[in-house]
Phi, psi and omega in degrees: 000127183233139179253108174242121171061032177083020177234128175264122174263103185265115183265129180249108187243127177048046175260149180294160179287156182143181180267131177244131177262128177247140175229130175260120183247137178276183183295346177265005181082008179278138180280126180244354176199139173233140178214135174259129180248128176258111185254126170275171182296147176113203182250146179202159174242124183256130176266126179241108180282135177263139176293151179293341179283344176286120185286152175299145180159192178257133188229161170250124175264121176255128181249116180255112181275177188301335174269013178070020172285153182234141174234136174241140179230136176282139178230127174258123176253116186246000000 
């Protein structure tokens, strides 16, 4: 995942189909963005656009998959 110009490119590889919920959390644990991704079987790159109101800094992107498993990824927004 790379953040260029306010866009997070989330690469989904070999994941089962279904709805994936993404939450972007600031350093205080506050949710600043939520996006639901509907993923088909296979590989895809999902673009998550960040609002101009989101401050530069380090965030955690939490991905909740259809079976409620969670993955957290650190994102640096410059």
